[in-house]
Phi, psi and omega in degrees: 000296184305319182296321178294322176297316178301312175302309182294319180290326180295317178298316177296312174306311178300317185288326183292329184266352184306317180301326177294314182299320182301309184303323174298312177303310180303315180302307183298319177290318176297317175302313185295314178296306192272336188245297191296313183292317178291332179289319178294324181297314172306322175306301181309311187294319181296314182301309184294318184287346188243012187299328177293345177263351183274148179282162187296336170295325175284325181306321182305334184283340188298315175301311179304317180302319186291314178294328177296313186292316182299321180297308180296326178289318181294317177308301179302332178273003177063030175253006171212124182285150183304331184291344180276321176299311175306307188299324189279354183062038180286117176198173186296344182299334182292345178259003190293329181285328175296313185293315178303322177300315179297316174302318184293315181298315176307316183286327182285320172296317177304316180298315186294324180293311177305320182272003178076017172291344182238000000 
């Protein structure tokens, strides 16, 4: 009896708040489609166009970045289901080593500039 009431209350609360959760999902999807993936695509294009300037240790980060962007673009194009992206463990965490590397290189170059080595 208590279990049924709790389950019924949970279902009622879920139904009442569904539209709010749908709005959150719609916002996140729009942001991914209109802002985030295009920004990542610009990163890929800049990286590709400037590859000749990149050090070997930086170049190794290109493939993971490209794969990250390609999977999201395929998902937005509806040519790969979201469940596949989830199953692959696809997320920005895969780029953290790249971000750390960029920060390290930035700091090294800034230090050289401050010391007048460049």
